[in-house]
C-alpha positions in Angstrom: 95.2 -70.7 -27.0 94.8 -69.8 -23.3 96.6 -73.1 -22.7 99.8 -71.5 -23.9 99.8 -69.5 -20.7 101.0 -70.8 -17.4 98.3 -72.4 -15.2 98.5 -69.4 -12.9 98.2 -66.8 -15.7 95.5 -68.8 -17.4 93.4 -68.7 -14.2 94.0 -64.9 -14.0 92.8 -64.4 -17.5 89.6 -66.4 -16.7 89.1 -64.2 -13.6 89.6 -61.1 -15.7 87.1 -62.4 -18.2 84.5 -63.0 -15.5 84.9 -59.6 -13.9 85.0 -57.7 -17.2 81.8 -59.3 -18.5 79.9 -58.7 -15.3 78.9 -55.2 -14.2 77.4 -56.4 -10.8 79.0 -57.9 -7.8 80.0 -61.5 -7.9 80.4 -63.5 -4.7 83.9 -64.8 -3.9 82.5 -68.3 -3.4 80.9 -68.4 -6.9 84.1 -66.9 -8.5 86.4 -69.3 -6.7 84.2 -72.3 -7.7 84.1 -71.2 -11.4 87.9 -70.9 -11.4 88.5 -74.1 -9.5 90.6 -72.4 -6.8 90.5 -71.5 -3.2 89.2 -68.1 -1.9 92.7 -67.3 -0.7 94.1 -67.8 -4.3 91.2 -65.8 -5.7 92.0 -62.8 -3.5 95.7 -63.1 -4.3 94.9 -63.1 -8.0 92.7 -60.0 -7.6 95.6 -58.3 -5.8 98.0 -59.3 -8.6 95.7 -57.9 -11.3 95.2 -54.6 -9.5 98.9 -54.2 -8.7 100.1 -55.3 -12.2 97.5 -53.3 -14.2 96.3 -50.7 -11.7 96.1 -48.0 -14.4 93.5 -50.1 -16.3 91.3 -51.4 -13.5 90.3 -51.3 -9.9 88.9 -54.3 -8.1 86.6 -53.7 -5.2 86.2 -56.4 -2.5 83.3 -56.4 -0.1 82.5 -59.0 2.6 78.8 -58.3 2.1 78.6 -57.9 -1.7 81.5 -59.8 -3.1 83.9 -58.7 -5.9 83.5 -56.2 -8.7 85.9 -54.7 -11.2 85.8 -51.1 -12.4 87.7 -50.3 -15.6 89.4 -46.9 -16.1 87.5 -44.7 -18.6 90.7 -43.6 -20.4 92.3 -47.1 -20.9 91.4 -50.1 -23.0 91.2 -53.5 -21.3 92.4 -55.0 -24.5 95.9 -53.8 -23.7 96.1 -56.1 -20.7 95.4 -59.2 -22.8 98.0 -58.0 -25.3 100.6 -57.6 -22.6 99.8 -61.1 -21.2 100.5 -62.6 -24.6 103.7 -60.6 -25.1 105.1 -61.8 -21.8 104.2 -65.4 -22.3 107.3 -67.6 -23.1 105.2 -69.9 -25.3 103.9 -67.0 -27.5 107.4 -65.4 -27.5 108.8 -68.7 -28.9 105.9 -68.9 -31.5 106.6 -65.4 -32.7 110.4 -66.0 -32.9 109.8 -69.1 -35.0 107.6 -67.0 -37.4 110.3 -64.4 -38.0 113.2 -66.9 -37.9 112.1 -70.3 -39.1 114.2 -73.3 -40.1 116.7 -72.9 -37.2 117.8 -75.7 -34.8 116.9 -75.7 -31.1 120.3 -74.2 -30.2 119.4 -71.0 -32.0 116.3 -70.4 -30.0 117.9 -71.5 -26.7 120.5 -68.7 -27.2 118.1 -66.1 -28.7 115.4 -66.5 -26.0 117.7 -67.5 -23.1 116.0 -70.8 -22.7 117.3 -74.2 -21.6 116.9 -77.2 -23.8 114.3 -78.7 -21.4 112.3 -75.4 -21.3 112.3 -75.2 -25.1 111.1 -78.9 -25.4 108.4 -78.3 -22.8 107.1 -75.1 -24.5 107.1 -76.8 -27.9 105.0 -79.6 -26.5 102.6 -77.2 -24.9 102.3 -75.1 -28.1 101.5 -78.2 -30.1 98.6 -79.1 -27.8 97.0 -75.7 -28.5 97.9 -75.6 -32.2 96.3 -79.0 -32.7 92.8 -77.4 -32.4 93.7 -75.3 -35.4 95.3 -78.1 -37.4 98.7 -76.5 -37.0 102.0 -77.9 -35.7 105.3 -76.5 -34.5 107.8 -78.8 -36.1 111.4 -79.3 -34.7 114.7 -80.2 -36.3 114.5 -77.5 -37.6 111.8 -75.3 -36.1 108.9 -74.2 -38.4 105.2 -74.0 -38.4 103.3 -76.5 -40.6 99.6 -77.0 -41.3 97.1 -78.3 -43.7 97.7 -75.4 -46.1 99.7 -72.2 -46.2 96.7 -69.9 -46.1 95.7 -71.2 -42.7 99.1 -70.5 -41.3 99.0 -67.0 -42.8 95.6 -66.3 -41.4 96.6 -67.6 -37.9 99.6 -65.2 -37.8 97.7 -62.2 -39.2 95.1 -62.7 -36.5 97.8 -63.2 -33.9 99.8 -60.0 -34.7 96.6 -57.9 -35.0 95.4 -59.1 -31.6 98.7 -58.5 -29.9 99.9 -55.3 -31.6 96.7 -53.8 -32.8 96.7 -50.7 -35.0 99.1 -48.7 -32.9 102.2 -50.9 -33.3 103.7 -52.5 -36.3 105.9 -55.6 -35.7 107.2 -55.9 -39.3 110.1 -54.4 -41.1 107.9 -53.7 -44.2 106.6 -50.3 -45.0 103.2 -50.1 -43.3 102.2 -46.8 -45.0 102.8 -48.2 -48.5 100.9 -51.4 -47.8 98.0 -49.4 -46.2 97.8 -47.0 -49.2 97.8 -50.0 -51.6 94.9 -51.8 -49.7 92.9 -48.5 -49.5 93.4 -47.9 -53.2 92.3 -51.4 -54.1 89.3 -51.1 -51.8 88.2 -47.9 -53.4 88.8 -48.7 -57.1 87.4 -52.3 -56.9 84.5 -51.1 -54.7 85.1 -53.8 -52.1 83.3 -51.8 -49.3 85.7 -53.0 -46.7 85.4 -51.6 -43.2 88.3 -50.0 -41.5 89.0 -53.1 -39.3 88.9 -55.3 -42.5 91.4 -53.1 -44.2 93.7 -53.3 -41.2 93.4 -57.1 -41.1 94.3 -57.2 -44.8 97.3 -55.0 -44.2 98.5 -57.4 -41.5 97.7 -60.3 -43.8 99.8 -58.7 -46.7 102.7 -58.3 -44.4 102.5 -61.9 -43.1 102.2 -63.1 -46.7 105.2 -61.3 -48.0 107.4 -62.5 -45.1 106.2 -66.1 -45.6 107.0 -65.8 -49.3 110.5 -64.4 -48.5 111.0 -67.5 -46.4 110.1 -69.7 -49.3 106.6 -70.7 -48.3 104.0 -70.7 -51.0 100.3 -71.7 -51.4 99.4 -74.7 -53.4 96.6 -73.3 -55.6 93.9 -75.8 -56.6 93.2 -76.1 -60.3 89.6 -75.3 -59.6 90.5 -71.8 -58.6 92.8 -71.1 -61.6 90.1 -69.5 -63.7 89.2 -66.9 -61.0 92.9 -66.4 -60.3 93.5 -65.3 -63.9 90.7 -62.7 -63.6 92.1 -61.2 -60.4 95.7 -61.2 -61.8 94.6 -59.1 -64.7 93.1 -56.6 -62.3 96.4 -56.1 -60.5 98.6 -55.5 -63.5 98.1 -51.8 -63.1 99.4 -51.9 -59.5 102.7 -53.6 -60.0 104.7 -50.5 -59.0 102.9 -50.2 -55.7 103.4 -53.9 -55.0 107.1 -53.7 -55.9 107.4 -50.6 -53.6 106.3 -52.4 -50.4 108.0 -55.7 -51.1 111.4 -54.1 -51.6 112.0 -56.5 -54.5 112.7 -55.3 -58.1 110.0 -56.4 -60.6 112.4 -58.6 -62.6 113.1 -60.6 -59.4 109.4 -61.4 -58.8 108.3 -64.6 -60.5 104.8 -65.3 -61.8 104.2 -67.7 -59.0 104.8 -64.9 -56.5 101.9 -62.8 -58.0 99.6 -65.9 -58.1 100.4 -66.6 -54.5 99.9 -63.0 -53.4 96.6 -62.6 -55.3 95.3 -65.9 -54.0 95.9 -64.7 -50.5 94.9 -61.1 -50.9 91.5 -61.7 -52.6 90.8 -64.8 -50.5 87.0 -64.2 -50.5 86.8 -64.9 -54.3 88.3 -68.3 -54.1 87.3 -71.7 -52.7 83.7 -71.6 -53.8 82.7 -75.1 -55.0 80.3 -73.6 -57.5 78.5 -70.5 -58.6 75.4 -71.9 -57.0 77.1 -72.2 -53.6 77.9 -68.5 -53.6 74.4 -67.5 -54.8 72.9 -69.6 -51.9 75.0 -67.6 -49.4 73.9 -64.3 -51.0 70.3 -65.5 -50.7 70.9 -66.4 -47.0 72.1 -62.8 -46.4 69.1 -61.4 -48.1 66.7 -63.5 -46.1 68.4 -62.6 -42.9 68.1 -58.9 -43.6 64.4 -59.2 -44.6 63.7 -61.3 -41.5 65.2 -58.8 -39.1 63.6 -55.9 -40.9 60.1 -57.3 -40.9 60.4 -58.6 -37.3 61.5 -55.2 -36.0 59.6 -53.1 -38.5 62.7 -50.9 -39.1 64.0 -49.6 -42.5 67.2 -50.6 -44.0 69.2 -48.8 -46.7 70.4 -50.5 -49.9 74.0 -49.8 -48.8 73.4 -51.4 -45.4 71.8 -54.4 -47.0 74.8 -54.9 -49.4 77.3 -54.7 -46.5 75.4 -57.3 -44.5 75.1 -59.6 -47.4 78.9 -59.2 -48.1 79.4 -60.0 -44.4 77.6 -63.3 -44.8 79.6 -64.1 -47.9 82.9 -63.3 -46.2 82.1 -65.2 -43.1 81.2 -68.3 -45.2 84.3 -68.0 -47.4 86.7 -67.5 -44.5 85.2 -70.4 -42.6 86.1 -72.6 -45.6 89.7 -71.4 -45.4 90.0 -71.2 -41.6 87.2 -73.0 -39.6 88.7 -72.3 -36.2 88.6 -69.6 -33.5 90.0 -66.3 -34.8 91.4 -65.0 -31.5 94.2 -66.0 -29.2 92.9 -65.1 -25.7 90.8 -62.0 -26.1 87.5 -62.5 -27.8 86.3 -58.9 -28.2 83.1 -60.0 -30.0 82.1 -62.0 -26.9 82.3 -58.9 -24.7 80.6 -56.6 -27.2 77.8 -59.0 -27.9 77.0 -59.2 -24.2 76.5 -55.5 -24.2 74.3 -55.7 -27.3 72.2 -58.4 -25.7 71.7 -56.2 -22.6 70.9 -52.9 -24.4 69.1 -54.3 -27.5 67.2 -57.2 -26.1 64.7 -57.7 -29.0 67.2 -57.0 -31.7 69.5 -59.6 -30.2 66.7 -62.1 -29.8 65.6 -61.7 -33.4 69.1 -62.0 -34.8 70.0 -65.0 -32.7 66.8 -66.9 -33.6 67.3 -66.1 -37.3 70.9 -67.4 -37.1 69.8 -70.6 -35.3 67.2 -71.3 -37.9 69.7 -70.7 -40.7 72.1 -73.1 -39.1 69.5 -75.8 -38.8 68.5 -75.4 -42.4 71.9 -75.0 -44.0 74.1 -77.1 -41.6 76.6 -74.2 -41.4 77.6 -72.9 -37.9 76.0 -69.4 -38.3 74.9 -69.6 -34.6 77.4 -72.0 -33.1 80.6 -70.2 -34.2 79.6 -66.8 -35.5 76.6 -65.4 -33.4 78.7 -63.0 -31.4 80.6 -61.7 -34.4 77.5 -61.4 -36.6 75.6 -59.7 -33.8 78.4 -57.2 -33.4 78.9 -56.5 -37.1 75.2 -56.3 -38.1 74.5 -53.6 -35.5 77.4 -51.6 -37.0 76.6 -52.2 -40.7 72.8 -51.5 -40.3 72.8 -47.8 -40.7 71.0 -45.9 -37.9 69.7 -49.1 -36.4 70.3 -47.9 -32.7 68.2 -44.8 -33.6 65.4 -46.8 -35.1 65.4 -49.2 -32.1 65.2 -46.3 -29.7 62.2 -44.9 -31.5 60.4 -48.2 -31.1 60.9 -48.1 -27.3 58.1 -47.0 -25.0 58.0 -43.6 -23.4 58.2 -44.0 -19.6 55.5 -42.2 -17.6 56.9 -40.4 -14.6 55.0 -38.8 -11.7 56.9 -36.4 -9.5 56.0 -35.9 -5.9 57.5 -33.2 -3.6 57.1 -32.1 0.0 58.3 -28.6 -0.9 55.3 -27.7 -2.9 54.1 -27.4 -6.5 56.8 -24.9 -7.5 59.5 -27.4 -6.5 57.7 -30.3 -8.2 57.4 -28.3 -11.4 61.2 -27.6 -11.2 61.9 -31.3 -10.9 59.7 -32.0 -13.9 61.8 -29.6 -15.9 65.0 -31.2 -14.6 63.8 -34.7 -15.7 62.6 -33.5 -19.1 66.0 -31.8 -19.7 67.9 -35.0 -18.7 65.8 -37.6 -20.5 63.8 -35.7 -23.1 61.7 -38.0 -25.4 62.3 -41.0 -23.2 59.9 -39.8 -20.5 56.5 -38.2 -20.1 56.5 -36.3 -16.9 53.7 -34.9 -14.7 53.6 -33.9 -11.0 51.2 -34.6 -8.2 49.3 -31.3 -7.4 48.7 -30.9 -3.7 49.2 -28.5 -0.9 52.5 -29.1 1.0 50.9 -29.1 4.4 48.1 -31.6 3.6 47.9 -34.1 6.4 47.3 -37.0 3.9 48.2 -37.2 0.3 46.1 -39.7 -1.7 44.9 -40.4 -5.2 48.2 -40.8 -6.9 48.2 -40.9 -10.7 49.2 -44.2 -12.2 52.8 -44.1 -13.6 55.7 -46.4 -14.6 58.0 -44.5 -12.3 57.5 -42.3 -9.2 60.2 -39.7 -8.4 60.0 -38.1 -5.0 62.1 -36.2 -2.6 60.6 -38.1 0.3 59.6 -41.7 1.0 55.9 -42.2 0.1 54.6 -45.3 1.9 51.6 -45.9 -0.4 53.7 -46.4 -3.5 55.3 -49.6 -4.7 59.0 -49.5 -3.8 60.1 -51.2 -7.0 58.7 -48.2 -8.9 59.8 -45.4 -6.5 63.1 -43.5 -6.6 63.8 -41.0 -3.8 66.0 -38.2 -5.0 67.6 -35.0 -3.6 65.7 -31.7 -3.9 67.9 -30.9 -6.9 68.9 -34.0 -8.9 72.4 -35.2 -8.1 74.7 -37.2 -10.4 73.8 -40.4 -8.4 70.0 -39.6 -8.8 70.5 -39.2 -12.6 72.4 -42.5 -12.8 69.7 -44.3 -10.8 66.9 -42.8 -12.9 68.8 -43.5 -16.2 69.2 -47.2 -15.2 65.5 -47.5 -14.4 64.3 -45.7 -17.5 66.5 -47.6 -19.8 65.3 -50.9 -18.4 61.6 -49.8 -18.5 61.9 -48.7 -22.1 63.3 -52.0 -23.4 60.9 -53.8 -25.8 60.1 -57.2 -24.4 60.5 -60.2 -26.7 57.0 -61.5 -26.0 55.7 -58.5 -27.8 57.4 -59.5 -31.1 55.3 -62.0 -33.2 58.4 -63.4 -34.9 59.9 -64.5 -31.6 56.7 -66.3 -30.7 56.5 -68.3 -33.9 58.1 -71.8 -34.0 
């Protein structure tokens, strides 16, 4: 959906993506080439981003090193993407059509202060992007059409959640009542929904009710009628809550309204071609958990296993409903998975290999479309996994050297143990400070010294202040974290074909 932005803003979003996903310096030549623009344009874009969203980020530019972005610790970069969408004329039009469908062009020209030619150009631009999601913005009158109503509803639920998040509510419906209803259903039906899934369903309920009020209903396949009757019986006890947040008296709600609502609300229970298909996906989830558990030799609780299996079920079922990208311009799973791959190298390698094998065997895009999302979700659902992975990492041996004598060296040992605890095993070189020549260094992964020692390999030596500074601790932490990472070549599963 980046194509809905102006060419200028689309390029700036790509620049923001590049800088946000890279912690090191990037050369201006490389950046300009990847964005297909001149160096002058690149620097102007950097200036624009910093001036427009200075409270979120700082962009450093160095002739020697290149360009690097530093994000503010008290702000979320997601807010920038949300503001970009809110300010885009194309997205403004799309949102206006959602809330006010079936109006002629003159209505939107007046409401959005657009000329007829601008409205025509934006509509054409929107349809180019919507085509990838099998949706279309129709004209005369204006409304959104697609293969089926559920796809339209999911698209808008994802849109509003990305743009407004949990902090803003763009609908006139009672959010608190809808949230209480979803939480109650989650608890009493033991759905084991995560907080973000609950929030997504709350947005989905709001979108569903608005679409129903506008006269749009789902065409329910006859194959799903049997399951629909079961779910409808479950909700009979919740009619008062439903009437409360729809604002409609029960006598005005037709049976088809309930069927439509239930079919959308319990989407994961519908669309399965057979019981065997669902059982196969459950088995896929079980095999995945067993594969990762055995490869990493880490425990998994029954609750975690159930959540991950449900994750695979939901991913598969949702793909059948909506086999398209779930985001507009901000793919938060892409950014989080990059951090996971950096900090949990072996875990990421095992998960990605397992997903790729599953995709080859089942011809379902577990790896192609969902690797970032699954990587992100599994590390959250697998209880205590980061702790188990940390326990598997090696202890880094550190040798301390000091030109201020053994007492000072012993003090530095204590500083290191206090800062890094179980991550390091620390000793110090015992020698007299005035020795003309210091030889016979103990072998270690890391040498920490308050002076430059010529006989030591520079790639394993960090020279620090007499008392460790914040910079020293950051440098040491970076080295120790890298040194502790388990290497993929040490995992048999990753060596097997």
